[in-house]
C-alpha positions in Angstrom: 99.9 136.4 21.7 102.0 139.0 19.9 102.2 139.7 15.9 105.3 139.2 14.0 104.6 140.4 10.8 101.7 138.7 9.4 102.1 135.3 11.8 100.9 135.3 15.0 103.6 134.1 17.5 102.4 132.4 21.1 104.2 133.4 24.2 104.1 131.2 27.4 103.5 133.9 30.1 102.8 131.9 33.5 101.8 135.2 35.1 99.2 135.8 32.7 97.6 132.4 33.2 98.9 130.7 36.4 98.3 127.1 36.7 95.1 125.9 38.0 94.7 123.7 41.1 91.7 121.7 40.4 90.1 120.0 37.3 88.2 122.3 35.2 84.8 120.5 36.1 86.0 121.3 39.7 85.3 125.1 39.4 81.9 124.3 37.8 80.8 122.0 40.5 81.8 124.5 43.1 79.4 126.8 42.1 82.2 129.5 40.9 81.2 129.5 37.2 77.7 129.9 35.3 77.4 129.4 31.6 74.8 130.8 29.4 72.9 128.4 27.1 71.2 129.0 23.9 67.4 128.2 24.0 67.8 125.5 21.1 70.7 124.1 22.3 70.5 120.4 21.6 73.3 119.1 23.9 71.9 121.0 26.6 70.5 118.0 28.7 73.9 116.3 28.4 75.4 119.2 29.7 73.3 119.8 32.3 73.9 116.0 33.6 77.6 116.5 33.2 78.3 119.9 34.7 75.4 120.0 37.0 72.0 121.6 36.1 72.6 124.4 39.0 75.2 126.1 37.0 73.3 127.0 33.7 71.5 130.0 33.1 69.0 131.5 30.2 71.1 134.2 28.2 69.6 137.4 29.6 71.2 140.0 27.2 67.5 141.2 26.2 67.5 143.3 24.4 70.8 142.6 22.5 69.3 141.7 18.8 66.0 140.5 20.0 62.8 142.3 19.9 60.9 141.9 23.0 58.3 139.8 21.1 61.4 137.5 19.6 62.7 137.4 23.4 59.4 136.1 24.6 59.2 133.6 21.6 62.5 132.3 22.7 61.5 131.5 26.4 58.5 129.7 24.9 60.2 127.7 23.0 62.6 126.8 25.6 59.8 126.0 28.2 58.1 124.0 25.5 61.1 122.0 24.9 60.5 118.2 25.1 63.6 117.0 26.0 64.1 118.8 29.3 62.2 118.2 32.4 60.1 121.0 33.8 62.4 121.2 36.9 65.8 121.6 34.6 63.5 124.4 32.7 62.8 126.2 36.0 66.3 126.1 37.2 67.9 127.5 33.8 65.2 130.1 33.6 64.8 131.2 37.1 66.5 129.5 40.1 69.9 129.8 38.7 70.0 133.5 37.5 68.1 134.5 40.7 71.2 133.1 42.7 73.6 134.3 40.1 72.6 137.9 40.7 71.6 137.6 44.3 67.9 138.5 43.8 
């Protein structure tokens, strides 16, 4: 993108964004990409079903703008969600971040 006075001008630069060889969903299901989720994200069950539960991680940018107490509240609220099975909550809170960070 470049600027032309007060207007934005978009330029196609194939070298900056070469064509992809797979469907975007295939990159997710291959394990190349993880996405963070908000604790109260209402579409999370659908996203986990569509993309696969192995590619979603709880946001761990603590302390970011949260106090420790607020972060703990967010985790508790996530665990207590009725629309997420316990095994999905565990994957998002523990298993997936563990695999992502290699710990």
